[in-house]
N, C-alpha and C positions, 0 to 999 in steps of 0.2 A: 614654566620655565621660559625665559626669554631665549631668543634664538642667539642673540650676541649678548653675553653676561658682562665681560670685562676684557679690556685691551690688554690688562695686566696678565691675565692668565695665559699660560702656554696651551696651545690647541695642537690637535693632531687629527689627521684623516687619511684615508686611502687616496692617493692622488691619481691613480689608475684605475681602469675598469673594474668592477667586482666581479666580472665572469672569470672562470678559470683561466689561467695564463702562465707563461714560464716565469715571468718576473712581476713583482709587484712593488710599489713604491709607497711607503709610508711617509708622510711629510708632517714635521713638527715646526711650529713658529711660535716664538716667545722669548722671554729673557732665560727661561729654564730650561730651554730645549736641550742644550748641551748636557746639563746635569742629569736629565732625565735619562738620556740616552747613556751616558757613562754609567748609570745605575744598572744597566742591562747588558754592558758591553765594556771590555778593557780598552780605555782610549788614552791616547799621551796626553802629557801636561806640558806645553800648552798643545791644544789640538790644531794641527794645521789646517786653515781654510782652503776649500776648493781642491783637496786631495782626497781621492777614494782610498778607504782603508778598509780590508777585509777582516771582519772579526765574528766571532761566535757570539749569538745573542742569548742571554738567559733572562728568565723571569725575574723581575726586580724582588719579588717576595719568596717565591719557592724556590729561586736559583735552578729550576728545571731548564735543561737545554732546550731552545726553541728553533734555531736556525742558525745558517751560517750566511752572512750577508755582506754588502758593501755599504759602507756608511759615509755621507758626504756632509760637509759643515760648511755653511755660507755665512760668514759674520757680518752683522749689522754694520752699516746700513747697506751693504753691498749685496742684498739678497731681493728675491721677488717681493718680499712684504716690507722690506726695511728693517726687520727685525732679525735676530739670531734664528737661523733656519737650519733644521738637520733633517736629511733624507736618509732613510733605510731601504735600501733595494735588496728585498728579499724574494724568496721563492713564492710564486702565486700559489692560487687554490682559495676556494670559498672559505674552507674551514680553517685553513692555515692563517690566511691574512686576518679572519676575526680573531683568531687566537692571539696574533700578534699585535692587534689594535688593543685587545683587552690588557695585555702586559704593558703596554705603553700608557694606558689610562690608568693602571694600577701604580705606575711610576710617577704619576702626578700630572699628566696631561688631560685636559677634557677634550670631549669629542667637538670638532668644529662644527659650526653652522653652516648653511649653504652660502657659498660665496665668501666665507669669512676671510679667507687667505686674500682674495682680491680686495676686500673691503679694508684690510689692514694696509694693503699696499697704496691704496687711494688715501687713507688717512695720514699715512707717514710720507706723502708726497711723492711716491714712486712712480704713479701714473694718474692722469687726470681721468674723471668720471667717465667722460665718453670712450676713453680707451678701456677702462675696466668693463664697460658694458660691451665692447667689441670681443673681449675675451670669451665672454658667454656665447657669442654670436659665432666665433669662430669654431667652438666645440659642437654647437647644434646645426652648423651648415650642412645643407642636404645635396647641394649642387655645386658645379665649379664656380657659377657666377655668384651665389650666396657667399661663398668661401671667399672669392676675390673682394667683394664688397666688405666682408668683415675684416680680412686682413688689411685692406685700405684704411679702414677706420683705426685698427690697432696700430699701424704705421704712423699715425699722426695726420693723415690727409685732410680730415674733416678739422682737426684741430689747428692746421695751418691757415685754412680757409677763416676760421673764425678769428684767428690771430690777426690775420690782415685787415678783417672788418672791424675788429675792436680798435686796431691802431687808428684807423680812419676815423672812427667815432671819438676816440680821445683827442686827436689833433682838433677835430671841430670843436669839442668841448672847450679844450684849452684857449682855443682862438676866441670863442664866444666869451670865456670868463676873463680873458686878457682885456677884451674890449670893455667889459662890465667894470673892470678895475681901473683902466686907464682909458677912457672914452677919447681922450685927446690925441692917443697914439694910433688912431685907425690907420694912418698911413703906413705904419710899420708892420701891420699884419700881413702875411703872405696871401691871404684869401681875402677878397674884398666881402663886405657884408653882404652885398647881393648875391653871392655865391653859395651861401648857407643852405637856402632852399634846394639849390640844384644838387649840392653834394649829399644833403640828407635824403633826397630822392633817389640818388644812384645808389645809396647804401640800403635803403628799403628794397629796391629792385633786385640788388644783389642777394639779400635775405630771402626774397620770394623765389629767386632763380634756384636757390638751394632747397628751399621748401618744396619747389615744384618736383624734386627728384624723389619726394618720399613716397609718391604712389608706387612706383616700381620698386623702391627700397623696401616698402612694407611687404611688397609680394615676394621679393627675394628672402626676407628675414622670416616672415611668418607663414608664407605658403599661401596659397588659394584653393578654394572649392568649386569646381566647375560641373554643375548638374545638367544630364542630358534629359530632357523632358519633351513631352508631346502626346498625341493620340496613339493608340495602340497600333502596332505594326507600320509605324512610321519610319522604322529602321534606326531607332535610337541604340539598341544593343549592338548591330552591326558598325554603326559609327563608332559606339564605344570601342569595340575590338580593334577597329581601323586606327584610331587614334592611340590606342595602347600598343599596337603592333604585335599583338597575340590574341588568341581566342578565349577570353575570359568569361563572357556572357553566352548563354544560350540563345540561339536565334531560330525562329521558326515563322512560318507565314501565318500561323493561327493567332489571332488577337489575343493579348493577355498572357503572353507566355512569360514574360517578367513580372514576377508577383512581389518581389523584394528588392530593396536597393543594393546594388553591387558596387564597390569602389575599389580603385587602384591608384597608385603614385606614378605620376610621370614628370619628365623634365621638359617644361615649355620654355624655350629660350632662356634657360637658366632659372626659370621660376618653379619651386617645388609645387606641384599641381595634383590634388586629389581629385581624379575623375569620377563622377558618380553617375551609374546608369539606374534609371528610376522605372518604375510601372507607367504603363500608358494610361493617360487620364482621359476617362470618359464618363459622361453622366448617365449613361443607359448601358444595361445589358451585363453590368458587373456582378459577379457572385460575391459572397460575403468575404472571402480571402483575398479576391482581387481589390475590392474596396478597401481593404485594409493597407494592401500595396499602394493604392492611390493617395491614401491619408499619408502615408510616409513619404510618398514623391512630393506631395505638397510641403511636407516637413523639411525635406532636402532643398526644395527650390528657395524656400525661406532662408535656409541657413547659407546658400551658395554666394560666393562671391560674383558669379556670373551663371546664368542658365542659357543652355544652348536649346531653343524650341525647336526640335526637328520636324519638319513637315514633308509628308509624302505628297509630291506634285499631282498624284493621282487623285487624292483625296485631302487636299489642303486645308488643314485646321490651324488656324492662325492663334497666337498665345491670348488667353483672356486678357481684355483690358486692365482688369483689376490685379494682375499678377505684380507681385512685389519684386523689387529689386532690378537689377540690369539684366536684360534679355537681348539675346542675339538670335535672330530667326535664321535657321539654315534648312535650306531644300535638299532633301536627300534622294537618292535613286536617280541621279542624274543620267547614269547609262542606261535607263529605260526610254529616253528621249522624249518624254512627256512634258509639256510645256508648264512653265511656272513663273509667276510674277516675283519670286523670291530673288533678291539680287545676288546673296551668296549662295550658290549651289554646288553640291559635292557628290562624290559617289563613293560610298563607303565599300562596294564592291570592287570597283576598278583602282580606287584611290586618287582619282581625279580630284584636283583642287584641294586636297586635304592639307598641303603646305599654306595655301592660301587661308584655309581655315585656322591653321594653327597661328599664322601672323594676325589674323584678325582677332582671335581669342587675346593674344599678348597685348595688342593695341588697347582693346577695351579694358583689359586689367590695369593697364599701367599709364592710361590717361593719354595715349599717342606716343608714349616712350618705347622704343623697341629695345634692343641691347644697348648696355651703357659703352659709351667711347672709352678708349684706354686712357687711363688717368683720370678719369671724371669722377667727383666726389659724389657718392650716392647717400642720401640720408635715409637710413633704415629704420630708426628708432622714433616712434611717435612722440616721446618727451621732446626729443630734439625739434621734430618738425613744428611742434606748439609753441616751443620758445622761439624759433625763428619767425613765426608768424606773429607773436608778441613783439618781437624786436622791430619787425617791419611796420606794426601798427603805431609803435611808439615814433618811430621815424616818419610816419606820415602825419603825425601831429606836429613833429619838429618843422616839416615843410611848411605847415600853415602858421605855425607860431612864429618862424623865422620873417615873416612878412607882416603879419597882422598882431603880435603880441609882443610883451616885453621880452628882451633877449634871456632874461633869467628863465622863462618858460621853455624857451628853446634849449637852454642848457639843461633843465630837468627832463625834458622829452629824450634827449641824447643820451642822459645818463640812465634812464629807464631801458633804453635800448641796450646799453652796455650791460646793465645788470642781467637782462633775458640771455645775452650771449653768455656771460660769466656762469650762469646756471646750467647751461649745457655741458660746461667743463667741470661743473661740481663746486665751484666756489660759492660759499654761503649755503651749502646742502645741510638739512636737518636730519635728524635721525629717521623721520618718517620716510623722507625720500630715499635715504641709503636703504632702510628696510625694504622698501618696495623694489628698488633696483637690485640688490643683491639677494633676495629671497629666491628668485628665480633662477640663480647659478646651481649648478651641482655642487654637492658637498666634496671637498678636496680641492677646489679651483678657487 
């Protein structure tokens, strides 16, 4: 069965969490929403929109009493999906809400697929695609910073930037096409022909400036993994505990204490970070169990967005030259006073330079961008970043074609850039793209 069968069908799902709660909201959307709920509860004719009515709910087939609930009706097109929407605010509870949904399905609604309500909102023009994607990001946000970024996109901040860019490109294209149609009227154009290259270059720079925020945006949206690695007894577990702010990993002076990977979530300047403490890596002297831990440590290093290679100044073992991924070398046990050539040195025992280490981790993860400025647009979605780069590449071609090619080629290049920006907002999106976007949404959203 397809996830999304027909836009003509009425869909239903639990819009609130599935865990036990005092209240649960069951949402229906579609042309038969009101008729389906009317088969379960006595509703007036006509049903007043946006008014809460307290009603008894009965099973549509057996007529068994199910609950007493509030019923809200949102008349199309003034609803989240743009269709008739009815919400049943009933009592919570896993068994109870399951029985309520079964009754709604028995009345004629089918179970909604992941993100199907948001998909219908997009298809009915209630929101652009990048706003719909922000809905899922708001739900999934783990830190204040990731929530701010999602809310910014949901409020239309990215859309406004794209609108301004698109308007400037439309002006360029209109001027170029006017010159193609009426070459004798060049003096009537607001922008001289010689400025076409400069305007295209400025637009490409703006696209790339937005694109450059994606490294931090991706970290905010998807989170990162930071592995602590190094030789045995370098102080990895102590540093893990210090960064975490609590004692989670066992520490001991005996080499090889950590046999398996331990992970915990922390907030690094708003970035959801999974911190992973790994077994010490050494080539000799490890037993069978410790060797298994070393193999797992290598696996964690391969998975990590960043590896902190922890070095004991008394026995400095630098990271292997063939280590994959981004590596930040950190000298631990600064409190011992032992000399070290490592530039970034900290003390897990006293906490000295830990804030400096946190800042260094964030800068490495975000490409030099620390926290976002107030009101700054952050591109969190990889799809958006790729399309911004595609638009910038088309504008790079336009810069060249404005000077060296027929003006028709310049107009085509600008059109390609416009189409890339339009696809961010969902214009011309096909079913495959929509399936990929909305399939990651939760059911009921």
